[in-house]
MARFI-521543 format. One line per field, with one value per atom (N, C-alpha, C, CB): residue number from 1; residue in three letters; z negated, x, y; chain. Coordinates in steps of 0.05 Angstrom, whole numbers, plus 32768, in hexadecimal, padded with zeros to 4 digits. Glycine has a CB too. Layout:
// MARFI-521543
pos: c(NUM;...)
code: c(ala;...)
zz: c(Z;...)
xx: c(X;...)
yy: c(Y;...)
unit: c(A;...)
//
This chain:
// MARFI-521543
pos: c(1;1;1;1;2;2;2;2;3;3;3;3;4;4;4;4;5;5;5;5;6;6;6;6;7;7;7;7;8;8;8;8;9;9;9;9;10;10;10;10;11;11;11;11;12;12;12;12;13;13;13;13;14;14;14;14;15;15;15;15;16;16;16;16;17;17;17;17;18;18;18;18;19;19;19;19;20;20;20;20;21;21;21;21;22;22;22;22;23;23;23;23;24;24;24;24;25;25;25;25;26;26;26;26;27;27;27;27;28;28;28;28;29;29;29;29;30;30;30;30;31;31;31;31;32;32;32;32;33;33;33;33;34;34;34;34;35;35;35;35;36;36;36;36;37;37;37;37;38;38;38;38;39;39;39;39;40;40;40;40;41;41;41;41;42;42;42;42;43;43;43;43;44;44;44;44;45;45;45;45;46;46;46;46;47;47;47;47;48;48;48;48;49;49;49;49;50;50;50;50;51;51;51;51;52;52;52;52;53;53;53;53;54;54;54;54;55;55;55;55;56;56;56;56;57;57;57;57;58;58;58;58;59;59;59;59;60;60;60;60;61;61;61;61;62;62;62;62;63;63;63;63;64;64;64;64;65;65;65;65;66;66;66;66;67;67;67;67;68;68;68;68;69;69;69;69;70;70;70;70;71;71;71;71;72;72;72;72;73;73;73;73;74;74;74;74;75;75;75;75;76;76;76;76;77;77;77;77;78;78;78;78;79;79;79;79;80;80;80;80;81;81;81;81;82;82;82;82;83;83;83;83;84;84;84;84;85;85;85;85;86;86;86;86;87;87;87;87;88;88;88;88;89;89;89;89;90;90;90;90;91;91;91;91;92;92;92;92;93;93;93;93;94;94;94;94;95;95;95;95;96;96;96;96;97;97;97;97;98;98;98;98;99;99;99;99;100;100;100;100;101;101;101;101;102;102;102;102;103;103;103;103;104;104;104;104;105;105;105;105;106;106;106;106;107;107;107;107;108;108;108;108;109;109;109;109;110;110;110;110;111;111;111;111;112;112;112;112;113;113;113;113;114;114;114;114;115;115;115;115;116;116;116;116;117;117;117;117;118;118;118;118;119;119;119;119;120;120;120;120;121;121;121;121;122;122;122;122;123;123;123;123;124;124;124;124;125;125;125;125;126;126;126;126;127;127;127;127;128;128;128;128;129;129;129;129;130;130;130;130;131;131;131;131;132;132;132;132;133;133;133;133;134;134;134;134;135;135;135;135;136;136;136;136;137;137;137;137;138;138;138;138;139;139;139;139;140;140;140;140;141;141;141;141;142;142;142;142;143;143;143;143;144;144;144;144;145;145;145;145;146;146;146;146;147;147;147;147;148;148;148;148;149;149;149;149;150;150;150;150;151;151;151;151;152;152;152;152;153;153;153;153;154;154;154;154;155;155;155;155;156;156;156;156;157;157;157;157;158;158;158;158;159;159;159;159;160;160;160;160;161;161;161;161;162;162;162;162;163;163;163;163;164;164;164;164;165;165;165;165;166;166;166;166;167;167;167;167;168;168;168;168;169;169;169;169;170;170;170;170;171;171;171;171;172;172;172;172;173;173;173;173;174;174;174;174;175;175;175;175;176;176;176;176;177;177;177;177)
code: c(met;met;met;met;ala;ala;ala;ala;asn;asn;asn;asn;glu;glu;glu;glu;ala;ala;ala;ala;gln;gln;gln;gln;lys;lys;lys;lys;phe;phe;phe;phe;thr;thr;thr;thr;glu;glu;glu;glu;lys;lys;lys;lys;his;his;his;his;gly;gly;gly;gly;glu;glu;glu;glu;leu;leu;leu;leu;trp;trp;trp;trp;lys;lys;lys;lys;phe;phe;phe;phe;ile;ile;ile;ile;lys;lys;lys;lys;phe;phe;phe;phe;ser;ser;ser;ser;phe;phe;phe;phe;ala;ala;ala;ala;gly;gly;gly;gly;val;val;val;val;ser;ser;ser;ser;ser;ser;ser;ser;phe;phe;phe;phe;val;val;val;val;val;val;val;val;gln;gln;gln;gln;tyr;tyr;tyr;tyr;leu;leu;leu;leu;phe;phe;phe;phe;asp;asp;asp;asp;leu;leu;leu;leu;leu;leu;leu;leu;phe;phe;phe;phe;his;his;his;his;phe;phe;phe;phe;val;val;val;val;ile;ile;ile;ile;phe;phe;phe;phe;lys;lys;lys;lys;gly;gly;gly;gly;leu;leu;leu;leu;gln;gln;gln;gln;gly;gly;gly;gly;arg;arg;arg;arg;thr;thr;thr;thr;ile;ile;ile;ile;asp;asp;asp;asp;ser;ser;ser;ser;ala;ala;ala;ala;leu;leu;leu;leu;phe;phe;phe;phe;arg;arg;arg;arg;phe;phe;phe;phe;leu;leu;leu;leu;gly;gly;gly;gly;ile;ile;ile;ile;asp;asp;asp;asp;ser;ser;ser;ser;gln;gln;gln;gln;met;met;met;met;asp;asp;asp;asp;ala;ala;ala;ala;ala;ala;ala;ala;leu;leu;leu;leu;ala;ala;ala;ala;tyr;tyr;tyr;tyr;leu;leu;leu;leu;ile;ile;ile;ile;ala;ala;ala;ala;ala;ala;ala;ala;thr;thr;thr;thr;ile;ile;ile;ile;gly;gly;gly;gly;tyr;tyr;tyr;tyr;ala;ala;ala;ala;val;val;val;val;ser;ser;ser;ser;tyr;tyr;tyr;tyr;met;met;met;met;met;met;met;met;asn;asn;asn;asn;arg;arg;arg;arg;lys;lys;lys;lys;val;val;val;val;thr;thr;thr;thr;phe;phe;phe;phe;asn;asn;asn;asn;ser;ser;ser;ser;ser;ser;ser;ser;ala;ala;ala;ala;asn;asn;asn;asn;leu;leu;leu;leu;ala;ala;ala;ala;arg;arg;arg;arg;ser;ser;ser;ser;ile;ile;ile;ile;ile;ile;ile;ile;leu;leu;leu;leu;tyr;tyr;tyr;tyr;val;val;val;val;val;val;val;val;met;met;met;met;val;val;val;val;val;val;val;val;ala;ala;ala;ala;thr;thr;thr;thr;ile;ile;ile;ile;phe;phe;phe;phe;ile;ile;ile;ile;thr;thr;thr;thr;ala;ala;ala;ala;trp;trp;trp;trp;leu;leu;leu;leu;lys;lys;lys;lys;gly;gly;gly;gly;trp;trp;trp;trp;leu;leu;leu;leu;val;val;val;val;gln;gln;gln;gln;met;met;met;met;ala;ala;ala;ala;val;val;val;val;asp;asp;asp;asp;lys;lys;lys;lys;gly;gly;gly;gly;phe;phe;phe;phe;val;val;val;val;asn;asn;asn;asn;glu;glu;glu;glu;asp;asp;asp;asp;gly;gly;gly;gly;thr;thr;thr;thr;ile;ile;ile;ile;thr;thr;thr;thr;trp;trp;trp;trp;leu;leu;leu;leu;ala;ala;ala;ala;asp;asp;asp;asp;thr;thr;thr;thr;ile;ile;ile;ile;ile;ile;ile;ile;phe;phe;phe;phe;ile;ile;ile;ile;val;val;val;val;thr;thr;thr;thr;val;val;val;val;thr;thr;thr;thr;leu;leu;leu;leu;pro;pro;pro;pro;phe;phe;phe;phe;val;val;val;val;trp;trp;trp;trp;thr;thr;thr;thr;tyr;tyr;tyr;tyr;pro;pro;pro;pro;leu;leu;leu;leu;gln;gln;gln;gln;arg;arg;arg;arg;phe;phe;phe;phe;val;val;val;val;ile;ile;ile;ile;asn;asn;asn;asn;pro;pro;pro;pro;pro;pro;pro;pro;gln;gln;gln;gln;lys;lys;lys;lys;lys;lys;lys;lys;ala;ala;ala;ala;lys;lys;lys;lys;glu;glu;glu;glu;gly;gly;gly;gly)
zz: c(84BE;84BE;84D2;84A2;84D2;84E4;8501;84DE;8506;8521;852A;8522;8518;851E;8525;8507;8516;851C;8537;8506;853D;8557;856E;8558;856A;857F;8583;8577;856D;856F;857E;8553;8577;8584;85A1;8576;85A9;85C5;85D4;85C7;85C8;85D5;85D7;85C7;85C3;85C1;85BF;85A9;85D2;85D1;85CF;85E9;85E0;85E0;85C6;85F9;85BD;85A3;858D;859D;858D;8578;857A;857B;8592;8595;858A;85B3;858F;8585;8566;8590;855A;853D;8532;8535;853E;8535;8539;8545;854F;8554;853F;8570;8537;8522;8507;8520;8502;84E9;84E8;84E6;84FF;8501;84FC;851C;8507;8503;84E6;8513;84D8;84BC;84AB;84B2;84B1;84A3;84A6;84AD;84BE;84C2;84B5;84E0;84B4;84A6;8488;84A9;847C;8460;845B;8456;846C;846A;846C;8480;8480;8484;846B;849D;8460;8449;8431;8442;842C;8415;8418;8412;8431;8435;8432;8451;843B;8439;841B;8446;840B;83EE;83E2;83DF;83EA;83E0;83E7;83EB;8401;8409;83FE;8428;83FE;83F5;83D7;83FB;83C7;83AA;839C;839E;83AA;839D;83AB;839C;83C4;83D2;83D9;83EC;83E2;83EA;83D5;8404;83BC;83A7;83A3;838C;83A6;83A3;83B8;83A4;83CE;83E3;83DF;83FE;83CA;83C6;83C3;83AD;83CF;83CE;83E7;83B6;83F5;840E;8425;8413;8437;844E;8468;844E;847D;8498;84A9;84A3;84B6;84C8;84E4;84C5;84ED;8507;8516;8505;852E;853E;8545;8557;854A;8551;8539;8559;8521;8509;8505;84F1;8509;8506;851A;8509;8533;8548;8541;8563;8537;8531;8516;8531;8507;84ED;84D8;84F0;84DC;84C9;84B3;84D6;849B;8484;8487;846A;8480;8482;846A;8485;8456;843F;8448;8426;8444;844E;8444;8446;842A;841F;842D;8401;8430;843D;845B;843A;8468;8485;848A;8491;847C;8480;8478;846F;8462;845A;846F;843F;847A;848F;84A8;8497;84B1;84CA;84C7;84D2;84B1;84AD;84A9;8495;8498;8493;84AD;847D;84BD;84D5;84E9;84E3;84EA;84FB;84F2;84FB;84D8;84CE;84D4;84AF;84CF;84D4;84F1;84CC;8504;8520;8528;8531;851C;8522;8519;8515;8501;84F7;8509;84DA;8511;8523;853E;8529;8549;8562;855F;856B;854A;8547;8542;852F;8532;852D;8546;8517;8555;856E;8583;8579;8586;859A;8595;859C;857C;8576;856D;8560;855C;8551;8562;8534;8569;8577;8594;8577;85A3;85BF;85C7;85CE;85B5;85BB;85D5;85BC;85D7;85F0;85F4;85F1;860D;8615;862A;8620;862A;863D;8637;863B;864B;8648;862F;8662;861C;8603;8606;85F0;8616;8619;8626;862B;863B;8648;8635;8661;8626;8613;85FE;8606;85F3;85DE;85E9;85D2;8601;860D;8611;8628;861D;8621;8607;8631;85F3;85D9;85CD;85C5;85CE;85C3;85D2;85C6;85ED;85FC;85F3;861B;85F0;85E7;85CB;85E7;85B9;859E;859E;858C;85AC;85AD;85B9;85BD;85CF;85DB;85C8;85F5;85BA;85A6;8590;859A;8586;8571;857B;8567;8593;859E;85A3;85B8;85AE;85B4;859A;85C4;8586;856D;855D;855C;855F;8552;855E;8553;8579;8586;857F;85A5;8580;857A;855D;857E;854B;852F;852C;851D;8538;8537;8543;8546;8559;8566;8555;8582;8549;8537;851E;8530;8513;84FB;8502;84F0;8518;8521;8525;853A;8531;8536;851B;8547;8507;84ED;84E0;84DB;84E2;84D7;84E5;84DA;8500;850F;8508;852D;8501;84FB;84DD;8502;84CE;84B2;849E;84AF;84A6;8493;8483;84A3;8473;8464;8447;846F;8435;8419;8413;8408;83FB;83F3;83F8;83D6;83F5;83F9;8416;83E9;8429;8445;8451;844A;8440;844B;8454;8435;8466;8470;845A;8489;845C;8448;8449;844B;8433;8430;8447;8415;844C;8460;847C;8460;8483;849D;849F;84A1;848A;848A;848E;8471;8480;8482;849F;846E;84AA;84C6;84D9;84CE;84D6;84E8;84E5;84E1;84CC;84C8;84D6;84A9;84D2;84DE;84FD;84D6;8508;8526;8530;852E;8523;852D;8527;8521;8515;850F;8521;84F2;8527;8536;8555;852D;855D;857A;858A;857E;857F;858F;8596;857F;8588;858F;85AC;857C;85B5;85D0;85E5;85D6;85E1;85F5;85EB;85FC;85D0;85C7;85CB;85AA;85C7;85CB;85E8;85C2;85FB;8617;8620;862A;8618;8620;8615;8617;85FB;85EF;85FB;85D1;8600;8609;8626;8607;8637;8654;8660;8663;8653;865E;864E;8660;8634;8623;861D;8609;8616;8610;8622;85F2;863C;864F;864A;866C;8653;8650;8660;865A;8657;8665;867F;8653;8694;86AE;86AE;86C5;86B8;86B9;86D2;86BA;86CF;86E5;86FA;86DA;8713;8728;872A;8743;872F;8732;874E;872A;8750;8767;8781;8764)
xx: c(8390;837E;8387;837B;83A1;83AC;83A8;83CA;83AB;83A7;838A;83AF;8377;835B;8355;8349;8362;835E;836A;836B;8381;838D;837C;83AA;8370;835E;8346;8355;833B;8324;832B;831A;8341;8349;834F;8361;835A;8360;8346;8373;8334;831B;8307;830D;8308;82F5;8304;82E2;8316;8327;8319;8339;8304;82F6;82E6;82E3;82DA;82CB;82DF;82BD;82F6;830A;8313;8323;8316;831D;8307;8322;82EE;82D7;82D6;82BD;82DC;82DD;82F3;82E2;830B;8320;8319;833B;830C;8303;82EF;82F5;82DD;82CA;82D8;82B5;82EB;82FA;830A;830E;8315;8324;8311;8332;82F8;82E4;82DD;82CC;82D8;82D1;82E8;82C8;8300;8318;831C;8331;8319;831E;8308;831F;82EF;82D9;82E0;82BF;82EA;82F2;8308;82FB;831C;8332;8326;8347;8315;8309;82F9;82F7;82E9;82D9;82EA;82C7;82FF;8311;831F;8326;8328;8334;8320;8342;8307;82F2;82EE;82D8;82EC;82E9;8301;82E6;8319;8331;8331;834A;832D;832D;8316;832C;82FE;82E7;82E8;82CE;82EE;82EC;8306;82E0;831D;8336;8344;8348;834C;835D;834F;8368;8336;8327;8313;8319;8316;8303;8301;830C;8317;8317;8307;8333;82FF;82F0;82D2;82F8;82CA;82AD;829F;82A9;8288;8278;827C;827E;8292;8297;8289;82B5;827E;8271;827D;8253;8278;8281;8267;8294;8264;824D;8256;8241;8250;8259;8242;8272;823B;8227;8230;8221;8249;8254;8251;8271;8258;8255;8238;8260;8226;8209;8200;81F8;8209;8202;820C;820D;8225;8231;8227;824E;8218;820E;8224;8204;8239;824E;8246;8269;8249;8242;824E;824B;823E;8248;8259;8230;8259;826B;8288;8264;8299;82B4;82C3;82C3;82C0;82CF;82C6;82CA;82AC;82A1;82A9;8283;82A7;82AD;82CA;82A6;82DC;82F9;82FF;830A;82F4;82F9;82F0;82EA;82D8;82CE;82E0;82B1;82E7;82F6;8312;82FA;831F;833A;8337;8348;8324;8321;8319;830C;8307;82FE;8316;82E8;8327;833E;8351;834E;8355;8366;8359;836A;833E;8330;8332;8313;832E;832F;834C;8326;8360;837C;8382;838F;8379;837D;8370;8372;8358;8349;8358;832D;8362;8371;8389;8379;8399;83B2;83AC;83C2;8398;8392;8388;837C;8377;836D;8382;8355;8393;83A8;83BC;83B7;83C5;83DA;83CF;83EB;83BB;83B1;839B;83A7;8387;8370;8377;8359;8382;8386;83A3;837C;83B6;83D2;83D9;83DA;83D2;83D4;83F0;83C0;83F8;8411;840B;8426;83F2;83E9;83F9;83CB;83FB;8408;83FD;8405;840E;8406;83F8;841E;8403;83F7;83DB;840A;83D9;83BF;83AB;83C3;83B4;83A3;8398;83B2;83AA;83A2;838E;83BA;8393;8381;8366;838D;8365;834B;833D;834F;834B;833F;8333;8354;8342;8338;831F;834E;831E;8306;82EF;830C;82F4;82DE;82D4;82E9;82E6;82DE;82CE;82F7;82D7;82C8;82AC;82D8;82AB;8291;827F;8295;828B;827C;8271;828D;8281;8278;8260;828F;8262;824C;8233;8255;8236;821F;8211;8227;8221;8214;8209;8229;8215;820A;81EF;821D;81EE;81D5;81C0;81D9;81C8;81B5;81AB;81C3;81BD;81B5;81A0;81CD;81A5;8192;8177;819D;8178;815F;8150;8165;815E;8151;8146;8165;8154;814A;8131;8160;8131;8119;8101;811E;8107;80F2;80E7;80FD;80F9;80F0;80DF;8109;80E6;80D6;80BB;80E5;80BB;80A2;808F;80A8;809B;808B;8083;809A;808B;8083;8095;8068;80AD;80BF;80CF;80D2;80C0;80CC;80C4;80C5;80D6;80D0;80C1;80EA;80B8;80AA;80BB;80A2;80D5;80E6;80ED;8100;80E2;80E6;80FE;80EB;810D;8123;8118;8139;8127;811E;8121;812D;8111;8111;812B;80F9;8130;8148;8148;814A;8131;8130;8136;8114;812A;812F;814D;811D;8157;8174;8186;817B;8180;8190;818F;8186;8177;8174;8183;8156;8181;818F;81AE;8188;81B7;81D4;81DD;81DA;81CE;81D6;81D6;81C2;81C2;81C1;81D9;81A6;81DE;81F3;820F;81EF;8212;822C;8231;822F;821D;8221;821E;820D;820D;8209;8222;81F5;8235;824D;825D;825F;8259;8267;8260;825F;8248;823F;8253;8224;825E;8271;828E;8269;8292;82AE;82BE;82AF;82B1;82C0;82C8;82AF;82B6;82BF;82D2;82A7;82CF;82E1;82FD;82D7;82FF;8319;8325;8317;8315;831F;8329;830A;831B;8321;832B;8308;8328;8331;8347;8319;8343;8357;836F;834A;8369;837E;8379;837E;837D;8376;8388;8378;837E;838F;83A8;837F;83BD;83D6;83D4;83EE;83DF;83DE;83F3;83E2;83EC;83FE;8410;83F0;8429;843C;8437;845A;8438;8434;844C;842F;8445;845B;8465;8451;847F;848F;8488;84A0)
yy: c(8107;811D;8133;8129;8139;814D;8144;8152;812A;811F;8123;8101;811F;8123;8141;811B;8152;816F;8176;8180;816B;8170;8166;8164;814E;8143;8155;8127;815F;8171;818A;8178;8197;81B0;81AC;81BD;8195;818F;818A;8178;817B;8174;818C;815D;819D;81B3;81CD;81B0;81D2;81EA;8204;81EA;8207;8221;8225;8222;820F;8211;8218;81F7;820C;8212;822F;81FF;823A;8256;8268;825D;8261;8270;826F;8266;8258;8256;8268;8238;8267;8279;8296;8272;829D;82B8;82C1;82BA;82B0;82B6;82BA;82A0;82A8;82AB;82C5;8293;82CD;82E6;82FE;82E9;82FC;8311;8313;830B;82FD;82FE;8308;82E2;82FF;8307;8325;82F8;8330;834C;835D;8353;8352;835F;8362;834F;834C;834D;8361;8331;8362;8375;8392;8371;8396;83B0;83B8;83B0;83A6;83AC;83B3;8394;83A4;83AA;83C5;8393;83CB;83E5;83FB;83E6;83F7;840B;8411;8401;83FD;8401;8411;83E6;8408;8415;8433;8408;8439;8455;8465;8456;8459;8468;846E;8458;845B;845E;8465;8446;8463;8469;8480;8450;847B;848F;84A9;8482;84A7;84BF;84C7;84BA;84BE;84C5;84E3;84B8;84F1;850E;851D;8518;850F;851C;8518;8511;850A;8505;8520;84F4;8522;853A;854C;8549;8548;8558;8549;855B;8558;854C;8554;8554;8544;8549;854C;8532;8562;8566;8560;8583;8548;853F;8530;852D;853A;852D;8510;853D;850D;84F2;84E0;84F4;84E9;84D8;84D0;84E6;84E4;84DE;84C9;84F8;84CC;84B9;849D;84C1;849B;8481;8476;8484;8486;847C;847D;8460;848D;848F;84A3;8498;849C;84AC;84C8;849F;84DD;84F8;8500;850B;84EF;84F5;84F0;84E3;8504;8503;84EA;851C;84E4;84CC;84B3;84CA;84AF;8497;8496;8495;84AC;84AD;84A7;84C9;84B4;84AE;8492;84C2;8488;846D;8459;8466;845E;844C;844C;8454;8464;8466;8459;8484;845E;8452;8434;845F;842B;840E;8400;840A;840C;83FF;83FC;840F;8410;840F;83F8;842A;83F6;83E0;83C5;83E4;83C3;83AA;83A2;83AD;83B5;83AE;83A7;83C6;83B4;83AD;8391;83C1;8389;836E;835A;836B;8360;834E;834A;8358;8360;835F;834D;837B;8352;8343;8325;834E;831F;8303;82F5;8300;8302;82F6;82F4;8306;8308;8307;82F0;8321;82EE;82DA;82BF;82E5;82BE;82A5;8298;82AA;82A8;829C;8295;82B0;82A9;82A5;82A0;82BD;82A4;82A0;82AE;8282;82C8;82D6;82E2;82EC;82E2;82EF;8305;82DB;830D;8322;833C;8327;834D;8367;8375;8378;837C;8387;83A2;838A;83B4;83CF;83CD;83E1;83BD;83B9;83AD;83A7;8399;838B;839E;8374;83AF;83C2;83D7;83D0;83E1;83F5;83E9;83FF;83D1;83C4;83BE;83AA;83B7;83B1;83CB;83A5;83E1;83FA;8403;8410;8400;8407;83F5;8403;83DB;83C9;83D1;83AC;83D7;83DE;83F8;83E2;840C;8426;8421;843B;8412;840C;83FC;83FC;83E9;83D9;83EB;83C3;83FE;8410;8420;8422;842C;843C;842B;8449;8414;8402;83FA;83E9;83F1;83E8;83FF;83D9;8417;842E;8436;8447;8436;843C;8427;843D;840D;83F7;83F9;83DC;83FF;8402;8418;8408;842F;8445;843E;845D;8430;8428;8414;841B;8401;83ED;83FA;83D7;840D;841B;842A;842E;8438;8446;8433;8457;841C;8408;83FE;83F1;83F9;83F0;8405;83EA;841F;8434;8435;844F;8434;8435;841E;8434;8406;83EF;83EE;83D5;8402;8404;83F5;83FA;83ED;83E0;83F5;83CD;8405;841A;8418;8435;8422;8424;843E;8422;8441;8459;8473;8458;8470;8488;848D;8484;847D;8482;8472;849E;8465;8454;843A;8450;842D;8413;83FE;840B;83E9;83D4;83C4;83C1;83B6;83A6;8391;8398;8384;836F;837A;8362;8391;839D;83A5;83B6;83B1;83B9;83A1;83C8;838B;8372;8367;835D;8366;835B;836D;835A;8387;839A;8396;83B7;8393;838E;8375;838D;835F;8345;8348;832F;8354;8357;8368;8364;837F;8391;8386;83AC;8374;8368;8350;8360;8340;8327;832B;8312;833D;8341;8347;8357;8357;835C;8343;836E;832C;8314;830C;82FD;8314;830D;8317;8318;832F;833A;833A;8355;833C;833E;8324;8346;830D;82F4;82F1;82DC;82F2;82EE;8304;82EE;831D;8332;832D;834D;8325;8320;8307;831E;82F3;82D9;82DA;82C4;82E8;82E6;8300;82DE;8317;8331;833D;8344;8340;834D;833B;8356;8322;830E;82F6;8306;82F9;82E3;82CB;82EC;82B3;829B;829E;8283;8291;8292;8283;8287;828F;8281;826C;8295;8255;823E;8242;8223;823D;823F;822A;823D;8232;821E;820B;822D;81F3;81DF;81DF;81C2;81DD;81DE;81D9;81CF)
unit: c(A;A;A;A;A;A;A;A;A;A;A;A;A;A;A;A;A;A;A;A;A;A;A;A;A;A;A;A;A;A;A;A;A;A;A;A;A;A;A;A;A;A;A;A;A;A;A;A;A;A;A;A;A;A;A;A;A;A;A;A;A;A;A;A;A;A;A;A;A;A;A;A;A;A;A;A;A;A;A;A;A;A;A;A;A;A;A;A;A;A;A;A;A;A;A;A;A;A;A;A;A;A;A;A;A;A;A;A;A;A;A;A;A;A;A;A;A;A;A;A;A;A;A;A;A;A;A;A;A;A;A;A;A;A;A;A;A;A;A;A;A;A;A;A;A;A;A;A;A;A;A;A;A;A;A;A;A;A;A;A;A;A;A;A;A;A;A;A;A;A;A;A;A;A;A;A;A;A;A;A;A;A;A;A;A;A;A;A;A;A;A;A;A;A;A;A;A;A;A;A;A;A;A;A;A;A;A;A;A;A;A;A;A;A;A;A;A;A;A;A;A;A;A;A;A;A;A;A;A;A;A;A;A;A;A;A;A;A;A;A;A;A;A;A;A;A;A;A;A;A;A;A;A;A;A;A;A;A;A;A;A;A;A;A;A;A;A;A;A;A;A;A;A;A;A;A;A;A;A;A;A;A;A;A;A;A;A;A;A;A;A;A;A;A;A;A;A;A;A;A;A;A;A;A;A;A;A;A;A;A;A;A;A;A;A;A;A;A;A;A;A;A;A;A;A;A;A;A;A;A;A;A;A;A;A;A;A;A;A;A;A;A;A;A;A;A;A;A;A;A;A;A;A;A;A;A;A;A;A;A;A;A;A;A;A;A;A;A;A;A;A;A;A;A;A;A;A;A;A;A;A;A;A;A;A;A;A;A;A;A;A;A;A;A;A;A;A;A;A;A;A;A;A;A;A;A;A;A;A;A;A;A;A;A;A;A;A;A;A;A;A;A;A;A;A;A;A;A;A;A;A;A;A;A;A;A;A;A;A;A;A;A;A;A;A;A;A;A;A;A;A;A;A;A;A;A;A;A;A;A;A;A;A;A;A;A;A;A;A;A;A;A;A;A;A;A;A;A;A;A;A;A;A;A;A;A;A;A;A;A;A;A;A;A;A;A;A;A;A;A;A;A;A;A;A;A;A;A;A;A;A;A;A;A;A;A;A;A;A;A;A;A;A;A;A;A;A;A;A;A;A;A;A;A;A;A;A;A;A;A;A;A;A;A;A;A;A;A;A;A;A;A;A;A;A;A;A;A;A;A;A;A;A;A;A;A;A;A;A;A;A;A;A;A;A;A;A;A;A;A;A;A;A;A;A;A;A;A;A;A;A;A;A;A;A;A;A;A;A;A;A;A;A;A;A;A;A;A;A;A;A;A;A;A;A;A;A;A;A;A;A;A;A;A;A;A;A;A;A;A;A;A;A;A;A;A;A;A;A;A;A;A;A;A;A;A;A;A;A;A;A;A;A;A;A;A;A;A;A;A;A;A;A;A;A;A;A;A;A;A;A;A;A;A;A;A;A;A;A;A;A;A;A;A;A;A;A;A;A;A;A;A;A;A;A;A;A;A;A;A;A;A;A;A;A;A;A;A)
//
């Protein structure tokens, strides 16, 4: 069985990297979600009821409730750090310059957050304009679910190639004599 797995990974190396990348993404999402719950409902419970008035938070769709906002920001940072470490060491086995790699990763993450926040806002407005709203004015469960799926999966389009070839590029093979 182990021999079959080794044959598969050798024959389909790029597919195997993408599978590991996807697993790292799901794993880091679970870590982020668990930390979000911990911070929101346990550590920052005393901050419930306090709000943050921030144009940036509104743009990014971050909850204005201080407990939720802080929980999200810290949990997201932890989740992205877990994803970075898993992809650097497990998925791509990279030996790229660490400082360069981290800087590029942070730039990619910040850009991804802004792009997906803008996209989410645009999709929510489109759902409202098309009448996918409940009686209370919120968007329907189906529209919200579709928007969530799109904004979570679309970044794979650029994050995989950026991490694979720019942030954690393949090791260069030494030239033979």
